N, C-alpha and C positions, 0 to 999 in steps of 0.2 A: 572250796578252793584249797583249804588246808589238807583235806583228804587227798585231793589230786597231787599236791606237792609230796605228801607222804608216800603215795604209790610210786611217783616218779623217783623219789630218793631210793626206795626199795629196789626198783628195777635197775636204777643206775649202779647201786651197789653190787647186785647180782652180775650185771654185765661187766663191771670192773673186775670182779673176782674171776669170772670165766675168762676174761681177757688176760688176766695175769697168769692163769694156768696155761692158757694157749701160748703165751709169750715164753713161759718157762719151757714148755715142750719144744717150741721153736728153737730156742737157744741150745737146748740139750742136743736136738737133732743136728744143728749146724756144727756144734763142737764135736759131736761124735763123728760126723762126716769128715772133718778136717783131721781129727785124730787117726781115723782109719785109713784115710787117703794118704796122708803125709808121713805118719809114724809107722804104721803097719803095712803100708803099700798095698792095701786091699780096700777098695771103695765099697761102701754100703750102697746097695741098689735102691733102697726105700728112703733114705733120709732127706734127699733133696725134694722129693715129692711131699713128704710129710711137712717139711718146712714150708713149701709153697702153699699147701692147704691151710696150715696154721696161719700164714700170713694173710691169706684171703679172709678167713673168719675174723681174724684180729682187726683187719681193715673195716669190715662191715660192722663189727660191734663198736669199734672205736669212733666211727663217724657219728653215731647217735650220742656218745658221751661228749664229743666236741660241740655238738649243737647245744646240748644242755648247758655246757659251760662257756658258750660263746667263744670257742677256741679255734674255729676255722678262720683262715686268713681272709680278711675283709678290707676293702677300701672304703673308708668312712668319711671322706672329705665332704661330700654333699650331705651325708646323713648328719654330720656334726653341726651343720648350719640349720637343721630343722629342729623345731621345738613343739611342744604341746600336742595338739590333736593331729597336726600334719605328721609329726614324727611317729605317732601311734599308728596311723593309717599306713605309712610306708613300712613300719616294722611288721604290721599284720600281713601286708602284701608279701613281704620277704618270707614270712613263715608259711604263707599259703603256697608259695612256689616250692618251698622245701617239702610241704605236705604232698603237693602234686608229684615231686620227684620220688617221694617215698612210695606213692601209689603206683607210679610207673615201674619202680623197682620191684615192688610186691608182684605186680602182674607179670612182668618179664621173669622174675625169679621163679614164680610158680610154674610158668610155661617151661622154663629151662630145666627145672627139677623134674617136672613130669616127663619131658621128652628124653631125659637121661636116666629114667628110673631102672632100666635094664642094663645099663653100662656099669663096668667096674673100672677103677683106676688101674694103671699099668703095674705099678710096683707093690702097692699096698693091697690091692683088691678090695678097696673100699667102694661101696655103692656111690656112683657119682652124684646121685640126687642128694646125698648127704652133704657134699661139697657145694653143689649148685644151689642148694636151699639157702645158702648164706645170703644170697642176694635178696630173697623174700624176707628173711629175718631182719636184714638191715633195713629194708624198706618199711617193715612194720615198726621197728624202733625209730626210724626217722619220722614216720607219721605221728607216733605217739609223742616224741619230743616237740614236734611243731604244734601239735594240739595243745600240749601243756604251755608252750611259750605263748600261743595265741590267748589262752585263758588268762594267763598271768598279765599280759599286755592290757587286755580288755578290763581286767579287775583292778589293775593298778591305779592308784590315785595319782593326780598330777603333782609333780615335784615342784618345788619353789622356782628353781632355775628354769623349768619349763613354762612357767606362767608368762604370758606376754607382758612386756613392759609398756605401760601407757604414757 
């Protein structure tokens, strides 16, 4: 279990750093576009497309980081009433749904990347499979985070407040 957590931490750090670089590129592209359009009165043809593709990749990478940190918006009114084994079962079901979503994203992302393998983006002339593969990469990361979460739930010992009161 410790090894799995270490691998998860390494992957999360790599994804975080990649996300930071992508975010910096996104900001620079947007600032450059504003500068060229409003100061120099000469719009860049590629900056909006670059910003869009950076945003797509950042979104797909960030989704897995939010799963790892339980950062997605959730409604926990019913979950907060559950304790012990029932809570573990429901948490595992939730993670299985996330794993299934990741599987669907992986399948659809691979199909999309394959079908767009010969296309190029309009302004940047980047192969579209590079952009569309973000869905598959996001799916793999979601599946991995869900797997780690399930392993942690299963291996976790029962907390005092989760024990039934007799």
